[in-house]
N, C-alpha and C positions, 0 to 999 in steps of 0.2 A: 100738241106736237110731240110730247113725250109719252103719250099713251099708245097702246096697241103694238108695242115692240115685242119681239120674241128673241130670246137668246138661248143658245144651246152650245154645249161643248162636249167633246170626248177626250178624256185624258188617259193616256196609256203609259204606264211605268212598269217595267219588268226588269228583274235581275237578268244577268247574262244567261244565254243558253249553254248547256253542257258542251264541253269540248272533249272528244274522245281521241287521244293521241294514238296514231295508227302507224304501224310498221308493216308495209306490204310484203316485204321479204320474210318477215318473222313467221308467217304461216307455213312457209315451206319447211321450217324446222320440224313441224308437227305433221308433215304430209298433207297439209290443207292447201286448198287453192286460194282461199281468202287470207287476208293478212292477219296479223296478231298485234299485240301491244309491245312497245319497246321496254327497255329497262331504265331505271333511274341511273344516272351517272354516279360514280362513287362519291358518297357524301351528299348527294342531292336528294331533295324531297319536294313535296308540293309547295311548301312555304318558300323554299329556295328557288323554285321555278318562277315565283311571282316577285322575287326580289333580284336586285342586280340585273335588271333587264336592259340589254343593249339598246341604244337609240334605234327607233324604227321597228322594234319588235313589241309584241303584246306580252309575251312571256319569254323566259330565258331558254333558248333552244339547247344550250349546252348542258342543261339539267337532264337530258335524255340521251340514251345511246341505243343503237340498234341491237336487237337480240342476236347473239352469235353463239356458235359452238366452238369451244377451245379445241386446238389440235389434239388428237388422240382421244377425245371424249366422244361417247356415243351420241347419236342424234336422238333427242328426247322424243318420247311418245306423248300423246295428249294427256296421259296420266302422270308423267314423270318429267318435270321441267328442271330438275336439279342439275342437269348437264349444261345448262345455259351459262353464259359468261357471269362470273362472280358467284356461281353456285346458287343464285337466288331465283332463277327462272325469270319470266317476264313479270316484273313486280310493279309495273305501273298499272294501277287499277282502271276500271272503266269510268269515263267522265270525270277525271281527276281535276280538270280545270273548268273555269267558267269564262265565257266570252264577255264582250262588252255589254253593258246595260243598254236597254232600249227605252227611249222616252219620246213622247209625241203629244201634241195638243192640236186638235181640230176644233174650229170655232165657227159658229154660224149666227148671223143676225138677220132679222127680217121684220117687215111691217106690212100690214094689210091696210090699204087706203080704200075705204068704201066710196064708190062713186054714186050709185043709186041703191035702191033697196035690194036689187038682185044682181048688181054688177060691182066688181071691185078690182083693184089693181094691187098685186102683191110684189113687193121688192124683197130681194134676198141676196145676201153676200155670204159666201162660204170660203173659209180660209183653212186650207189643209197644211199641216206642219207650220202652224202659226208662228212659232219662234225660230223657224228655219234651222232646227237642230239636226245635226248629222248623226245618224245611227250607223255604227260600223257593224259589219258581219263578223262572224267568228274567224279567228286566225286560221291559217293553213295548218292542218294537224297531221299531214303526211310527213314523217320524219325524213324521208328520202328526197323531199322537194327542196329546191333551192330557196323557196319562200317560206320554209317551215318556221312557224312562230310569228309571221307577219300578217297583218290585216290588209288584204288587197282589194276589198270591195265594200260597198256601202249598201244598206238595205232601205235607205230613205231617199225620198226625192226632195228637190228644192221646194220652197214655199209655193203653193198654188193658190191663187185667188180667183174665185169664180163669182160672177154676178148674174142674177136672173131677174126677169120681170115677167109676171104672169097676169094675164087678164082673165078673170072669171065672169061668167054670165049664166 
């Protein structure tokens, strides 16, 4: 009764994907059609963006400010960003944050029941997302969005159990 069983599993565990904070209006400061990166708020940095996080947010959105040009300052070129607010240019680097970690376990169990020399019956049960763990997507990274800093979607499905019965001859 306990022989001929087959077990298999796939375990997936990854750190979060990079989050690139995006300022769609910032690119217009450089004459670009695509966006740019924002600035750190005064006194803010990457560590500060991950601490003092308001409820419902993945990171602290007040750690970032849109790139702006002060009145009377020239519009910067792609080679000169010193005219941006604070005289620091767009100082938020690429992929400065990491999104939520992703974890999943898929499991399978099966057994072959021989009926005759050339015929058999195979039972199989597959469990996808065995622990019913929720994996969240990256937070909204567009600084102009009302949802900036919030996770609004999920990348995992609920647990799925699938049974199979196969007759071989």
